[in-house]
C-alpha positions as CSV (number, residue, x, y, z in Angstrom):
1,X,101.5,92.2,97.8
2,X,99.4,93.1,94.7
3,X,95.7,92.5,95.7
4,X,92.6,93.4,93.5
5,X,89.0,93.2,94.6
6,X,86.7,92.5,91.8
7,X,83.0,93.0,91.9
8,X,80.9,91.4,89.1
9,X,77.7,93.1,87.9
10,X,77.1,94.9,91.2
11,X,73.5,96.2,91.4
12,X,73.5,98.4,94.5
13,X,75.5,101.5,94.4
14,X,75.8,101.6,98.2
15,X,77.6,98.3,98.0
16,X,80.4,99.8,95.8
17,X,80.8,102.6,98.5
18,X,80.8,99.9,101.2
19,X,83.5,97.9,99.4
20,X,85.7,100.9,99.1
21,X,85.4,101.5,102.7
22,X,86.0,98.0,103.6
23,X,89.1,97.8,101.3
24,X,90.7,101.0,102.7
25,X,90.3,100.0,106.4
26,X,92.4,96.9,105.5
27,X,94.9,98.8,103.4
28,X,93.9,97.8,99.9
29,X,93.0,100.1,97.1
30,X,92.8,98.3,93.8
31,X,89.0,97.9,93.0
32,X,87.6,96.9,89.6
33,X,84.0,96.7,88.6
34,X,82.8,94.4,85.9
35,X,79.6,95.6,84.2
36,X,78.0,97.4,87.1
37,X,74.3,98.2,86.9
38,X,75.0,101.9,86.9
39,X,77.6,103.3,84.5
40,X,78.2,106.2,86.8
41,X,78.1,104.2,89.9
42,X,81.5,105.6,91.2
43,X,80.0,109.2,91.1
44,X,76.6,108.3,92.6
45,X,75.8,110.1,95.9
46,X,74.9,106.8,97.6
47,X,78.2,105.3,96.7
48,X,80.1,108.3,97.9
49,X,78.1,108.3,101.3
50,X,78.7,104.7,101.9
51,X,82.4,105.0,101.1
52,X,82.7,107.2,104.2
53,X,85.9,108.9,103.3
54,X,87.4,106.1,101.1
55,X,87.1,108.4,98.1
56,X,90.7,107.8,96.9
57,X,89.7,104.1,96.4
58,X,86.7,105.2,94.4
59,X,88.7,107.8,92.4
60,X,91.1,105.2,91.0
61,X,88.6,102.3,90.7
62,X,88.1,101.1,87.2
63,X,85.0,99.9,85.3
64,X,85.5,97.2,82.7
65,X,83.2,95.1,80.4
66,X,84.7,91.7,80.9
67,X,86.1,89.6,83.6
68,X,89.2,89.0,81.3
69,X,90.1,92.8,81.6
70,X,89.5,92.7,85.4
71,X,91.9,89.9,86.0
72,X,94.7,91.0,83.7
73,X,98.0,90.7,85.5
74,X,96.7,88.5,88.3
75,X,97.9,84.9,88.7
76,X,95.7,83.6,91.6
77,X,92.0,84.1,91.7
78,X,89.7,83.4,94.6
79,X,85.9,83.1,94.0
80,X,83.6,83.9,96.9
81,X,80.8,81.3,96.3
82,X,78.5,79.8,98.8
83,X,76.4,77.8,96.3
84,X,77.6,74.1,96.0
85,X,78.6,73.1,92.4
86,X,79.0,69.7,90.7
87,X,82.6,70.4,90.1
88,X,85.1,73.3,90.1
89,X,87.8,74.6,92.4
90,X,88.2,73.4,96.0
91,X,86.2,75.1,98.6
92,X,88.0,76.5,101.6
93,X,87.5,78.9,104.5
94,X,89.3,82.2,103.8
95,X,91.7,81.8,106.7
96,X,92.6,78.3,105.9
97,X,93.4,79.2,102.2
98,X,95.2,82.4,102.9
99,X,97.5,80.6,105.3
100,X,98.2,77.9,102.8
101,X,98.8,80.5,100.2
102,X,101.4,82.5,102.2
103,X,103.1,79.5,103.5
104,X,103.5,78.1,99.9
105,X,101.5,74.9,100.8
106,X,99.7,75.1,97.4
107,X,103.0,74.7,95.7
108,X,103.7,71.4,97.5
109,X,100.2,70.3,96.3
110,X,100.9,71.2,92.5
111,X,100.0,68.2,90.3
112,X,97.4,66.9,92.8
113,X,93.7,67.2,92.2
114,X,92.1,70.3,90.8
115,X,95.0,72.5,91.6
116,X,97.3,70.7,89.1
117,X,97.3,73.7,86.8
118,X,98.7,76.2,89.4
119,X,102.0,77.7,88.2
120,X,104.9,78.8,90.4
121,X,103.8,82.4,90.0
122,X,100.3,81.5,91.4
123,X,101.8,80.5,94.7
124,X,102.7,83.1,97.3
125,X,105.5,82.8,99.8
126,X,106.6,85.1,102.5
127,X,109.1,86.7,100.2
128,X,107.4,86.2,96.9
129,X,105.2,88.5,94.8
130,X,102.1,87.6,92.8
131,X,98.8,89.1,91.8
132,X,95.9,87.9,93.9
133,X,92.3,88.6,92.8
134,X,89.2,88.5,95.1
135,X,86.1,88.0,93.1
136,X,82.6,88.8,94.3
137,X,79.3,88.1,92.4
138,X,76.2,90.2,92.1
139,X,74.0,90.6,95.0
140,X,71.1,88.6,93.8
141,X,72.7,85.6,91.9
142,X,76.3,85.4,93.3
143,X,78.9,84.3,90.8
144,X,78.2,82.6,87.5
145,X,79.5,79.0,87.2
146,X,81.9,80.0,84.4
147,X,83.5,82.7,86.6
148,X,84.0,80.4,89.4
149,X,85.5,77.6,87.3
150,X,88.3,79.8,86.1
151,X,89.3,80.5,89.8
152,X,91.9,78.6,91.9
153,X,89.6,78.3,94.9
154,X,86.0,79.0,96.1
155,X,86.2,80.9,99.5
156,X,83.3,80.1,101.8
157,X,82.9,82.2,104.9
158,X,82.0,79.8,107.8
159,X,78.7,81.0,109.1
160,X,75.4,79.7,110.7
161,X,74.3,76.7,108.5
162,X,70.6,77.8,109.0
163,X,71.3,81.5,108.1
164,X,74.6,82.0,106.0
165,X,73.5,85.0,104.0
166,X,76.1,88.0,104.2
167,X,75.5,91.2,102.4
168,X,78.1,92.1,99.9
169,X,79.8,94.9,102.1
170,X,80.1,92.5,105.1
171,X,81.6,89.8,103.0
172,X,84.2,92.0,101.5
173,X,85.1,93.3,104.9
174,X,85.6,89.8,106.3
175,X,87.7,88.6,103.3
176,X,89.8,91.8,103.4
177,X,90.4,91.4,107.1
178,X,91.4,87.7,106.8
179,X,93.7,88.4,103.9
180,X,95.4,91.3,105.7
181,X,95.8,89.2,108.8
182,X,97.6,86.6,106.5
183,X,99.9,89.2,105.1
184,X,100.9,90.2,108.6
185,X,98.1,92.5,109.8
186,X,98.5,96.0,111.3
187,X,99.7,96.6,114.9
188,X,97.0,97.5,117.4
189,X,97.5,101.2,118.3
190,X,97.3,102.1,122.0
191,X,94.5,104.8,122.4
192,X,95.0,105.4,126.1
193,X,98.4,106.2,127.9
194,X,99.8,103.6,130.2
195,X,99.0,104.7,133.8
196,X,101.9,105.6,136.0
197,X,102.3,103.0,138.8
198,X,102.5,104.4,142.3
199,X,105.8,103.7,144.1
200,X,106.2,102.3,147.5
201,X,106.6,105.6,149.1
202,X,103.4,106.9,147.8
203,X,101.5,103.8,148.9
204,X,103.0,104.1,152.4
205,X,102.1,107.7,152.6
206,X,98.4,106.8,151.6
207,X,98.4,104.1,154.2
208,X,99.5,106.4,156.9
209,X,96.7,108.8,155.8
210,X,94.1,106.0,156.0
211,X,95.4,104.9,159.3
212,X,94.7,108.4,160.7
213,X,91.3,108.4,159.1
214,X,90.3,104.9,160.3
215,X,91.4,105.9,163.8
216,X,89.3,109.1,163.6
217,X,86.1,107.1,162.7
218,X,86.9,104.6,165.5
219,X,87.3,101.6,163.0
220,X,90.9,101.3,164.1
221,X,92.0,101.2,167.7
222,X,95.6,102.6,167.8
223,X,96.2,100.8,171.1
224,X,95.3,97.4,169.7
225,X,95.6,97.8,165.8
226,X,96.0,94.0,165.3
227,X,96.8,93.2,161.6
228,X,94.4,95.6,160.0
229,X,97.1,98.0,158.4
230,X,99.4,95.2,157.2
231,X,96.4,93.4,155.6
232,X,95.4,96.7,153.9
233,X,99.0,97.0,152.8
234,X,98.9,93.7,151.1
235,X,95.6,94.4,149.5
236,X,96.7,97.6,148.0
237,X,100.0,96.0,146.8
238,X,97.9,93.4,144.9
239,X,95.9,96.1,143.4
240,X,99.0,97.7,141.8
241,X,97.7,101.2,142.4
242,X,98.4,104.0,140.0
243,X,99.3,107.6,141.1
244,X,95.7,108.8,140.2
245,X,94.2,106.0,142.4
246,X,96.5,107.1,145.3
247,X,95.1,110.6,145.0
248,X,91.6,109.2,145.0
249,X,92.3,107.1,148.2
250,X,94.0,110.1,149.9
251,X,90.9,112.2,149.1
252,X,88.7,109.7,150.7
253,X,90.9,109.6,153.8
254,X,90.8,113.5,153.9
255,X,86.9,113.4,153.7
256,X,86.8,110.8,156.6
257,X,89.1,113.1,158.7
258,X,86.9,116.0,158.1
259,X,83.7,114.1,159.1
260,X,82.3,114.2,162.6
261,X,83.6,111.1,164.3
262,X,80.6,108.9,165.8
263,X,79.6,109.1,169.4
264,X,80.5,106.1,171.6
């Protein structure tokens, strides 16, 4: 899915680097800057440091003079605007809008309300292709009204009503994550191997070892064991012990057997 992140009049170099990093972690790479404060912002040390390895995104990023250039080839534009306006595109939470976009629900709404001018190309289905632009305004003033008006939707990140301010890098990361999830997301990689479960023979061997140790300590009376060992058996079965845990429990039993039994 063609996706472009557009930063308008960014004033802090570090935010450009943070944007590149946020994009790369979610698998996006098309970054366009519109009239940034620094003409050499893509090469500034602060930008490179904040990118934290996402140099490929910076290297292919473009700087343009107008929003018209930045949105060339795109058919669906999403503004990120928190400030209420008298009129303009509908305001939605990112997750809600992206789900609608993917499911093609916007197409069903064509001809209704402020989205009447949406074309078929502006609507994404699971098998369709379109160009989606995600626009972010400058840090101090957000997006200009004229830039918001040309968008299909104004995305508003649900946040604390008493403190809804997000820095630019955080906002880009959230939007990038929600859009990636709508597109299908990435699988969660297992970073630890699945433990090997102990089989019944290993559990029985460990219980026999514990029976000896408990008798050695005087906790278990071999002449009148009652239901101690069956209860321990049930407890360890519920625990679904791994092979490593069996080794630990056998080590405990060994230490008990090597200890001096209490005097009676």
